[in-house]
N, C-alpha and C positions, 0 to 999 in steps of 0.2 A: 510518451511521458516517462521520465526517469524517476526512480524512487529509491529511498533509503529504508524501506520498511524492514528488510532483513536485519539491518544494523540496529534499528530501534528495538526490534524484537529480541535480538541477541543481548543487548544491553540490559534488558529486563529479565533475561534468562527464561523466555517463554517459548514454548513449542508453537508450531503453526496451529495445532489443534486448540491449545489454550487461548491463543489470541482470537482465533475464529469464534470460540464460544463466548468470549467477552464482548465481541462486537456483533454477534448473532449472524454469522455467515458460516459457510463450510470451510474445512481445512483446505480443500481444493481451491477455493476462491483466494485465500491468503497466498497459497503457492503460486497461483496464476498472476496475482498482483506482483509478488516478489520477482518473478521471472520475466515480467514485462509483457505477458500474453494477454493481460486484462487490465483495463483502466477502471478504477472504482467509480461508482456514482459519487456525486458531490456529498451526499448524505454519509456514505461509507467513509469517504476521505476525512470528513469531519469527525466521525466516530473514532477512527484510528488516531487522529491527532489528539483528540480528547483523552483517549486511553493512555497516550504517552505524555500528556501534559505539554504539548507543543502546538505550533501552528501547522496548518496544512502544508504551507510552503516549506516547512522544515523537512517534511517527509517526501513530498512530491514536487518535481520540477518539470515544468512544461518544456518540451523540446520540439520546436516548430518544424525541425527537419527529421524528426524521428521516424514516422511511418508514412510520410508523404511520398507519393510516387510521381514522377514527372513523365509526361508524354513526349 
C-alpha cells in the first residue's frame, strides 16, 4: 500500500510524535507507516484521515502489486 502520510504531516507542520499522540499510537508506528513497513488498521487509517480532514483514499492507495510475491 502506498501512502502520502508524510506529505500530509508536513503540510500541518507536525512531527511524527505529535501526530502519534493525536491518534493514540507510538511515534514508531507513524514512522513505520510512512516508510511502508506497516499498513495501518482500518480504524487507524480512518483516525489519520479524520485528523487531516480528508478521506482515507486521499492518504492511502492500494497497490495490488506492492508486496505480492510470485512463485
